[in-house]
C-alpha positions in Angstrom: 67.9 -99.1 -136.8 71.3 -100.6 -137.3 74.2 -98.7 -138.9 75.8 -100.3 -142.0 78.8 -101.2 -139.9 76.6 -103.1 -137.3 74.5 -104.7 -140.1 77.6 -105.8 -142.0 79.0 -107.2 -138.7 75.7 -108.9 -137.9 75.5 -110.5 -141.3 79.2 -111.1 -141.8 79.5 -112.4 -138.3 76.0 -113.9 -137.7 78.8 -111.6 -167.3 79.8 -113.8 -169.5 77.6 -115.7 -172.0 77.9 -119.5 -171.6 80.5 -119.9 -174.4 81.8 -123.2 -173.2 79.2 -124.5 -170.7 80.2 -128.1 -170.0 77.7 -130.9 -170.4 76.3 -132.3 -167.1 77.5 -135.8 -166.6 77.8 -138.1 -163.6 81.1 -138.1 -161.7 83.6 -140.6 -163.1 83.1 -144.0 -161.6 85.8 -145.2 -159.3 86.9 -148.0 -161.6 86.9 -146.0 -164.8 90.1 -145.7 -166.7 92.2 -142.6 -166.1 92.1 -140.1 -168.9 94.5 -137.2 -169.5 92.5 -134.3 -171.0 93.3 -130.7 -171.8 90.8 -128.8 -169.6 89.3 -125.7 -171.1 88.4 -122.5 -169.2 86.6 -119.3 -170.3 86.8 -116.8 -167.5 90.4 -115.7 -167.7 90.0 -114.0 -171.1 86.2 -114.2 -171.7 86.7 -116.9 -174.2 87.6 -120.6 -174.4 91.3 -121.5 -173.9 93.3 -124.4 -172.5 93.8 -124.0 -168.7 97.6 -124.0 -169.2 97.4 -121.0 -171.6 95.7 -118.7 -169.1 98.0 -115.8 -168.1 96.1 -114.9 -164.9 96.3 -117.6 -162.2 93.2 -119.8 -162.9 91.8 -122.8 -161.1 89.2 -125.2 -162.4 87.0 -127.5 -160.3 85.3 -130.0 -162.6 82.6 -132.5 -161.8 85.1 -135.1 -160.5 86.6 -132.5 -158.2 83.1 -131.7 -156.8 82.3 -135.3 -156.3 85.6 -135.9 -154.5 85.4 -133.0 -152.0 83.9 -133.4 -148.5 82.4 -129.9 -149.0 78.7 -129.4 -149.6 78.6 -125.8 -150.7 80.6 -123.3 -152.7 82.6 -121.8 -149.8 83.8 -125.3 -148.8 85.0 -126.0 -152.3 86.8 -122.6 -152.6 89.0 -123.4 -149.6 91.0 -125.5 -152.0 91.5 -122.7 -154.5 94.9 -121.0 -154.6 95.0 -117.7 -152.7 91.5 -118.2 -151.3 90.6 -117.9 -147.6 87.1 -118.5 -146.3 85.6 -117.2 -143.0 82.2 -118.4 -141.6 79.9 -117.3 -138.9 78.8 -120.7 -137.8 77.7 -123.8 -139.7 76.2 -124.4 -143.1 74.2 -121.4 -144.4 75.8 -118.9 -142.1 77.5 -115.9 -143.7 80.7 -116.9 -145.5 83.2 -114.4 -146.7 85.8 -114.9 -149.5 89.3 -113.3 -149.4 91.2 -113.8 -152.6 94.9 -112.7 -152.4 94.0 -110.5 -149.4 91.2 -108.7 -151.1 88.1 -108.2 -149.1 84.9 -110.1 -149.7 83.4 -107.1 -151.5 86.4 -106.9 -153.8 86.0 -110.4 -155.4 83.3 -110.9 -157.9 81.0 -113.9 -158.0 79.1 -114.8 -161.1 76.6 -117.6 -161.8 76.6 -118.5 -165.5 78.0 -115.0 -166.1 75.3 -113.2 -164.0 75.9 -111.0 -161.0 74.0 -112.1 -158.0 75.6 -109.8 -155.4 73.7 -107.6 -152.9 74.0 -104.0 -154.0 73.4 -103.0 -150.4 76.4 -104.9 -148.8 78.4 -105.3 -152.1 78.9 -109.1 -151.9 77.2 -112.3 -152.9 75.7 -114.8 -150.5 78.1 -117.6 -151.5 77.0 -119.8 -148.5 73.6 -120.1 -150.3 75.1 -121.8 -153.4 75.1 -125.7 -152.9 77.4 -128.0 -154.8 74.3 -130.1 -155.9 73.5 -127.5 -158.6 77.1 -126.9 -159.9 78.6 -128.4 -163.0 82.0 -126.7 -162.6 83.7 -123.6 -161.1 86.5 -121.4 -162.4 88.5 -119.1 -160.1 90.7 -116.3 -161.6 93.0 -114.6 -159.1 94.1 -111.0 -159.4 92.9 -107.8 -160.9 90.5 -108.4 -163.8 88.2 -105.4 -163.7 89.2 -104.8 -167.3 87.2 -107.9 -168.2 84.3 -107.8 -165.7 84.1 -104.3 -164.2 83.5 -103.5 -160.5 84.4 -105.9 -157.7 87.0 -107.9 -159.5 90.1 -106.5 -157.7 90.8 -109.8 -156.0 89.5 -111.9 -158.8 86.5 -113.6 -160.2 84.7 -116.8 -159.1 82.4 -118.1 -161.9 79.9 -120.8 -161.1 78.5 -122.9 -164.0 75.3 -124.7 -163.3 74.4 -128.1 -164.8 73.7 -128.4 -168.5 72.2 -131.1 -170.6 74.1 -133.8 -172.6 73.8 -135.3 -176.0 72.4 -138.6 -174.8 68.9 -140.1 -174.0 67.5 -138.6 -170.8 69.1 -139.9 -167.6 67.9 -139.7 -164.1 69.7 -139.6 -160.8 68.9 -139.2 -157.1 70.6 -139.4 -153.8 69.7 -139.3 -150.1 72.0 -138.7 -147.1 72.2 -138.5 -143.4 74.8 -137.3 -140.9 76.0 -135.4 -137.9 73.8 -132.6 -136.5 70.9 -134.6 -137.9 71.8 -133.5 -141.4 69.3 -134.7 -144.0 69.9 -134.3 -147.8 67.9 -135.2 -150.8 68.7 -134.6 -154.5 66.8 -135.5 -157.7 67.8 -134.7 -161.3 67.6 -135.5 -164.9 69.4 -134.4 -168.0 69.8 -135.4 -171.7 68.5 -134.8 -175.2 64.8 -134.3 -176.0 65.3 -135.4 -179.6 67.1 -138.1 -181.5 69.7 -135.8 -183.1 70.6 -134.2 -179.8 69.9 -130.7 -180.9 67.7 -129.9 -177.9 69.2 -130.7 -174.5 67.9 -130.1 -171.0 68.9 -130.4 -167.4 67.0 -130.1 -164.1 68.1 -130.7 -160.6 66.2 -130.3 -157.2 68.0 -130.5 -153.9 67.1 -130.1 -150.2 69.4 -130.0 -147.1 68.4 -129.6 -143.5 70.4 -129.7 -140.3 69.9 -128.9 -136.6 73.3 -127.1 -136.4 75.1 -126.0 -133.3 75.4 -122.7 -131.4 77.1 -120.3 -133.8 78.5 -118.0 -131.1 80.9 -118.9 -128.3 79.1 -117.8 -125.1 82.5 -117.1 -123.4 83.2 -114.4 -126.0 79.6 -113.3 -126.7 77.6 -113.7 -123.4 74.5 -111.9 -124.8 74.0 -114.5 -127.6 71.4 -117.3 -127.3 73.3 -120.6 -126.7 70.7 -122.6 -128.6 71.6 -124.7 -131.7 71.4 -122.8 -135.0 69.9 -124.9 -137.7 69.6 -124.4 -141.5 67.3 -125.4 -144.3 68.2 -125.0 -147.9 66.0 -125.8 -151.0 67.5 -125.2 -154.4 66.7 -125.8 -158.1 68.6 -125.4 -161.3 67.4 -125.9 -164.9 68.6 -125.3 -168.4 67.3 -125.8 -171.9 69.4 -125.4 -175.1 68.6 -125.8 -178.7 71.1 -126.0 -181.6 69.5 -124.5 -184.7 72.4 -125.3 -186.9 76.1 -125.8 -186.8 76.4 -122.0 -186.4 73.6 -121.0 -184.1 72.3 -122.1 -180.7 70.2 -120.5 -177.9 68.8 -121.4 -174.6 67.8 -120.4 -171.1 69.1 -121.2 -167.6 67.7 -120.9 -164.1 69.1 -121.2 -160.6 67.4 -120.5 -157.3 68.5 -121.2 -153.7 66.2 -120.5 -150.8 67.7 -120.6 -147.3 66.4 -120.3 -143.7 69.2 -119.9 -141.2 69.0 -119.5 -137.5 71.7 -117.1 -136.3 73.1 -115.7 -133.1 73.3 -112.0 -132.3 76.1 -110.9 -130.0 74.3 -107.7 -129.4 71.0 -109.2 -128.4 69.7 -111.0 -125.4 70.3 -114.7 -124.5 66.6 -115.6 -125.2 66.5 -114.0 -128.7 65.5 -116.3 -131.6 66.9 -114.8 -134.9 66.2 -116.1 -138.4 67.3 -114.9 -141.8 65.4 -115.9 -144.9 67.5 -115.7 -148.0 67.1 -116.2 -151.8 69.8 -116.2 -154.5 68.4 -116.4 -158.0 69.6 -116.0 -161.6 67.6 -116.4 -164.8 69.1 -115.8 -168.2 68.4 -116.3 -171.9 71.3 -116.5 -174.3 72.2 -116.9 -178.0 75.5 -117.7 -179.7 76.0 -117.3 -183.5 78.7 -117.6 -186.1 78.0 -114.7 -188.4 81.0 -115.3 -190.7 84.1 -117.5 -190.6 85.8 -114.8 -188.5 83.0 -113.2 -186.5 81.1 -114.9 -183.7 78.5 -113.1 -181.6 77.1 -113.8 -178.1 74.1 -112.2 -176.5 72.8 -112.7 -172.9 69.8 -111.2 -171.2 69.7 -112.0 -167.5 68.7 -111.1 -164.0 70.4 -111.9 -160.8 68.6 -111.4 -157.5 69.6 -111.3 -153.8 66.9 -111.4 -151.1 67.2 -111.3 -147.3 64.4 -111.0 -144.7 65.2 -111.1 -141.0 63.0 -111.6 -138.0 63.6 -111.7 -134.2 61.4 -113.7 -131.9 58.9 -114.2 -134.7 58.6 -110.5 -135.5 59.7 -109.1 -138.8 62.7 -106.8 -138.5 63.8 -105.8 -142.0 64.5 -106.8 -145.6 67.0 -106.0 -148.4 66.0 -107.0 -151.9 68.5 -106.6 -154.8 67.8 -106.9 -158.5 70.7 -107.0 -161.1 69.3 -106.8 -164.6 72.1 -107.3 -167.1 72.4 -107.2 -170.9 75.6 -108.3 -172.5 76.6 -108.4 -176.2 80.1 -109.8 -177.0 81.7 -110.2 -180.4 84.7 -112.3 -181.1 86.8 -111.6 -184.2 89.4 -114.0 -185.5 92.0 -111.5 -186.9 94.5 -114.2 -188.0 95.8 -117.5 -186.9 95.8 -117.5 -183.0 94.9 -113.9 -182.8 91.5 -112.7 -181.5 89.8 -109.4 -180.8 86.9 -109.4 -178.4 84.6 -106.3 -178.3 81.5 -105.9 -176.2 78.9 -103.8 -174.5 77.2 -104.4 -171.2 74.3 -102.6 -169.5 73.5 -103.2 -165.9 70.5 -101.9 -163.8 70.9 -102.4 -160.1 68.0 -101.6 -157.7 67.4 -102.0 -154.0 64.0 -102.4 -152.3 64.3 -102.0 -148.5 62.3 -100.6 -145.7 65.5 -99.4 -144.0 66.5 -96.8 -146.6 65.7 -95.8 -150.2 68.2 -95.7 -153.0 67.9 -94.7 -156.7 68.4 -97.3 -159.4 72.0 -97.5 -160.5 72.6 -97.7 -164.2 76.0 -98.8 -165.6 76.9 -98.7 -169.2 80.2 -100.5 -170.1 82.3 -101.0 -173.2 85.1 -103.5 -173.2 87.7 -104.8 -175.7 90.3 -107.5 -175.4 93.1 -108.7 -177.7 94.7 -112.1 -177.3 97.5 -113.6 -179.5 100.1 -116.3 -179.7 103.0 -115.2 -181.8 105.6 -117.9 -181.9 106.7 -118.5 -178.4 105.1 -115.3 -177.1 101.6 -114.9 -175.7 99.8 -111.6 -175.3 96.6 -110.6 -173.5 95.4 -106.9 -173.4 92.1 -105.7 -172.1 90.5 -102.3 -171.5 87.1 -101.4 -170.1 85.1 -98.2 -169.5 82.3 -98.3 -166.9 80.0 -95.3 -166.8 77.8 -95.0 -163.6 74.7 -93.0 -163.3 75.7 -91.9 -159.8 79.3 -90.8 -159.8 80.7 -90.9 -163.4 83.0 -93.3 -164.9 85.9 -95.7 -164.2 88.6 -97.1 -166.5 90.4 -100.3 -166.0 93.2 -102.0 -167.9 95.0 -105.4 -168.0 98.2 -106.2 -169.9 99.7 -109.7 -169.7 102.6 -111.4 -171.5 103.8 -115.0 -171.5 106.8 -116.6 -173.0 107.3 -120.4 -173.6 110.8 -121.3 -172.4 110.2 -124.9 -173.6 107.2 -126.9 -174.5 106.4 -127.4 -170.8 107.9 -124.3 -169.1 106.4 -120.8 -169.3 107.1 -117.4 -167.7 104.5 -114.7 -167.6 104.0 -111.2 -166.2 101.0 -108.8 -166.0 99.9 -105.4 -164.9 96.3 -104.4 -164.0 94.3 -101.5 -162.8 91.0 -102.2 -161.2 88.2 -100.6 -159.2 85.2 -101.3 -156.9 82.1 -99.1 -157.0 80.7 -98.1 -153.6 77.9 -100.2 -152.3 74.5 -98.7 -151.6 75.2 -98.9 -147.9 78.3 -96.8 -148.5 76.3 -94.3 -150.4 72.9 -94.0 -148.9 72.6 -95.7 -145.5 71.0 -93.3 -143.0 73.4 -91.1 -141.1 76.5 -92.9 -142.4 76.1 -93.1 -146.2 78.1 -90.5 -148.3 76.8 -89.9 -151.9 80.0 -88.2 -152.8 82.4 -91.0 -152.2 84.3 -92.5 -155.2 85.3 -96.0 -156.3 88.1 -97.8 -154.6 91.1 -98.3 -156.8 93.9 -100.8 -157.0 97.1 -101.5 -159.1 98.5 -105.0 -159.4 101.7 -106.6 -160.6 102.2 -110.4 -161.1 105.0 -112.6 -162.3 104.7 -116.4 -162.7 106.7 -119.5 -163.6 104.6 -122.4 -164.8 105.2 -126.0 -165.7 102.4 -128.0 -167.6 102.4 -131.5 -169.0 100.0 -134.4 -169.5 102.1 -136.4 -167.0 101.8 -134.0 -164.0 99.2 -131.4 -164.8 99.7 -127.6 -164.2 102.2 -126.3 -161.6 102.6 -122.6 -161.0 104.6 -120.3 -158.8 103.4 -116.6 -158.7 104.6 -113.5 -157.1 102.1 -110.7 -156.8 101.6 -107.2 -155.3 98.4 -105.2 -155.1 98.2 -101.6 -153.9 94.9 -100.2 -152.8 93.9 -96.5 -152.7 90.7 -94.6 -152.0 89.5 -97.4 -149.8 86.1 -96.7 -148.2 86.4 -96.5 -144.4 83.9 -95.3 -141.8 85.0 -92.4 -139.6 83.3 -91.7 -136.3 81.8 -88.2 -136.3 79.8 -88.4 -133.1 79.4 -91.3 -130.6 77.7 -94.1 -132.4 77.6 -92.3 -135.8 80.0 -93.1 -138.6 80.5 -91.5 -142.0 81.8 -93.3 -145.1 84.9 -91.7 -146.6 87.6 -92.5 -149.2 90.7 -92.4 -146.9 92.1 -96.0 -146.8 95.3 -97.4 -148.2 96.5 -101.0 -148.2 99.1 -103.3 -149.8 99.2 -107.0 -150.3 102.4 -108.7 -151.4 102.8 -112.4 -151.7 104.0 -115.7 -153.2 101.5 -118.3 -154.3 102.2 -121.9 -155.4 99.6 -124.2 -156.9 99.5 -127.7 -158.5 96.5 -129.3 -160.1 97.3 -132.6 -161.7 98.2 -136.2 -160.9 100.9 -138.7 -160.0 100.0 -141.8 -161.9 96.4 -142.6 -161.0 96.4 -140.3 -157.9 94.8 -136.9 -158.4 96.5 -134.1 -156.5 95.4 -130.5 -155.9 97.7 -128.3 -153.7 98.0 -124.6 -153.0 100.1 -122.5 -150.6 100.2 -118.8 -150.1 102.6 -116.6 -148.2 101.4 -113.0 -148.1 101.8 -109.7 -146.3 98.3 -108.0 -146.2 98.9 -104.6 -144.5 96.6 -101.7 -143.7 99.0 -98.9 -144.6 97.1 -96.2 -142.7 97.5 -98.0 -139.3 100.4 -100.3 -140.1 98.6 -103.4 -139.0 97.5 -106.6 -140.8 94.2 -106.5 -142.6 91.6 -108.4 -140.5 90.9 -112.1 -141.1 93.8 -112.5 -143.6 96.4 -115.0 -142.6 100.0 -114.4 -143.7 100.4 -118.2 -144.3 97.8 -120.7 -145.5 97.6 -123.8 -147.6 95.5 -126.7 -148.8 96.0 -130.2 -150.1 93.6 -132.7 -151.7 94.5 -136.2 -152.8 92.1 -138.7 -154.4 92.7 -142.1 -155.9 90.6 -144.8 -157.6 91.2 -148.3 -156.3 89.1 -151.1 -157.8 85.5 -150.0 -157.2 86.5 -147.4 -154.6 87.3 -143.7 -154.9 89.1 -142.5 -151.7 90.6 -139.2 -150.8 91.5 -136.7 -148.2 91.8 -132.9 -147.7 94.1 -130.9 -145.5 93.3 -127.2 -145.0 95.7 -125.2 -142.8 95.9 -121.5 -141.8 98.2 -119.4 -139.7 97.0 -116.9 -137.1 95.1 -113.8 -138.1 94.0 -110.5 -136.7 90.3 -109.8 -136.2 88.6 -106.6 -135.2 87.8 -107.9 -131.7 90.7 -110.2 -131.1 93.4 -112.5 -132.5 92.4 -115.7 -134.2 94.7 -118.8 -133.8 96.0 -120.9 -136.6 94.4 -124.3 -137.4 94.7 -127.4 -139.5 91.6 -129.4 -140.6 91.6 -132.9 -142.1 88.6 -134.2 -144.1 88.2 -137.7 -145.5 85.9 -139.1 -148.2 85.2 -142.4 -149.8 82.8 -143.6 -152.5 82.0 -147.2 -153.5 80.2 -148.2 -156.7 78.0 -151.1 -155.6 76.8 -151.5 -159.2 77.2 -149.4 -162.3 74.2 -147.4 -161.1 74.2 -147.6 -157.3 76.9 -146.0 -155.1 77.5 -145.3 -151.5 79.6 -142.2 -150.4 80.9 -141.2 -146.9 82.7 -138.2 -145.6 84.3 -137.4 -142.3 84.7 -133.6 -141.7 87.2 -132.3 -139.2 88.6 -135.7 -138.5 90.8 -134.5 -135.7 87.9 -132.7 -134.0 89.7 -129.3 -134.0 88.2 -126.4 -132.1 88.9 -123.3 -134.2 87.5 -119.9 -135.3 87.6 -118.3 -138.7 85.8 -115.2 -137.3 86.2 -114.0 -133.7 83.7 -115.5 -131.2 82.1 -117.8 -133.9 82.2 -121.5 -133.5 83.1 -123.9 -136.4 81.8 -127.5 -136.9 83.4 -130.2 -134.8 84.0 -133.7 -136.2 81.1 -134.9 -138.3 80.3 -138.1 -140.3 78.0 -138.2 -143.3 76.6 -141.0 -145.5 75.0 -140.7 -148.9 73.3 -143.4 -151.0 72.7 -142.6 -154.7 71.6 -143.9 -158.0 72.4 -142.6 -161.5 71.0 -144.1 -164.7 73.6 -145.4 -167.1 
C-alpha cells in the first residue's frame, strides 16, 4: 500500500451560479471586422462586472482566445495566464499541476460552472482531463479569494464555463484532426434556440481525442520505468438547457463529463510494467435566477462534482479513489443604491470518498458569505467576509478588502489585503499510518498593490506587486523509516511583481504576462519546488484576409525539484486558420517549433516538435 506521499508523487509525477454564462458561438472568422468590446467577468466579485473594474488580478480567455491557442486542454491554455505555471508528467492526459503566484496545486481552486470537481483525497482537480472542446470561456483570478469561495483559493480561482446555447436557430458544427504521435481528434456539436422566441436554448458537444504518446519518464533518470510510449484516450461531453420564463426568471441545467484512459510510467516499478489510470471528471447542476424586486435578485444552484480514478498494473486492478462533491448554493444580490451592491449567501457542501485504500467520514461544510461592492466617485471598494464551518475540525474565517482609485479615465491604482485558508485533504487526515485527524487548515495572509491602464485602444495593462505569507502548512515528518506523519509545521513566503497585458495593437491581438517572484520555504531557506523565479508568456494573433495566424512564446527560468534541478526553457508554438468558405475552415498548429528538450517535473519528458491539422465545418 502506497503512502500518501508516494501516491501523490506517482500521480503528480506519473460555486457560483451561472450569472453571466456566455452564449456559445463559433470563433470569429478570420476576415470578420474587429470589434472593441467591454468584456464582462463574474468570478472576481461573484457578480458581473467589466474586466477593467476587477480589483483582484483577473484574466479572461474567451472563445476567440481558445480558437487561437495551440493548446488542446485547460493546462495548455493556463500557461498564458498571468502568474500561472504548469507542470506535467508526460504528454496529454498526464497529471498536470497549477501553481498560481507560487501557491501549490492544492491551494488554487478549480470550478466548472461554479462547481467543485477536486479530489478530496489529494485536494486538487484533474485539470488535464478538461479539454478545450467543451469550454466556452475561462476566468482566472489571482490571489487570496477564500473570502469568496472558501477552502483552496489561497493562490486564486480558475473558473471554467462550459458551452451554452444561443438565441438563434439550431446550428451544427463538427471537426476532425490528425497530427504527431498519431493524434486523432473528432468533435461534434449543436446549439441554438428550441423555440421561435428564443426563450429555450440548448447546447451539446461531443469530443474524442486519442494519441499514441511517448515515453513519459526519462530512462536515464528513472531506470526502473518502462520505456514504452504512453498513449491517451479522452472522451468528453457537455450539454446545457436553459429556459427563460419571463424577463425576471430563468432556470436550467448543465452537464459536463470527461473520461480518460492514460498510460503512465512508474519510476518505482519494473521496466516491464504496464500502468493505466482510468479517470472521470463530471459536474451536473441545476440552477435558477430570479429578480424578486427591483433591488433584490436571487440565484440558486444545486450541483454535484465528481472525481474518479481507477488504476491497474499489468492488467490487474490496483486501487480506486472516488470523490463526490454535493453542493447547494443560494446567493442574493441587493442593489443598495446607484453602483452599490450587497451580496449575501449560504453554501452547503458534502464531500465523500469511496476507496478501497482507506475509509473516511463524509465531510460537511456549512458556509455563510457576504460581500459589499461600491463605486463612490473615483473610489472603488470591495469587501468580503466568509465563515466556513467544517464537521471535522471546526471553523475558519476569511476576509478580503480591496480599494481602487481612478487617477484618470484610463489609469487606476488599487490595493488589497486578504486572509485565506486551505482545509486538509482526506489523505492528510486519514491515510493509513500517515494521516493525522488533529491537523488544522493551512493559513495565508496576502497584500497586493497594482497600477492599471485600460482603454478601448489598447485593452487592459496591469502591473501588480504581491506578497503572501503561509503558516500552518501541512508537511510530512518521518517518524520511522518509511513512515511519515502529517503535521502543521510549515512556513513559506512568496513575494513578486506581475505584469500583464490583454488587448490589441490595431488589428493584432496581444496577450502578454511576466512574473518575477521569490517563492521561499522559510523553514529550510530554499525555493519552493517547481516554482520558477522568472517566467513569462506572449501570444500574438492577427486576421489577414481569410487567414487567422498567430504564435505563442512560453518561457521559464530554472526551478528546484525534490529530486534535482530543472533547467529553464523557451517554447514557441505557431497556429494558422483559413476560412475556405463561410462554413468550412482548415486549422494547423505546430507545437514546440524549435524542438526543445525540457522538463517541467524532474525525470519526466515533454512533447517534442509536433504538427497538427484540423478540418472543420460550422453552420452559418
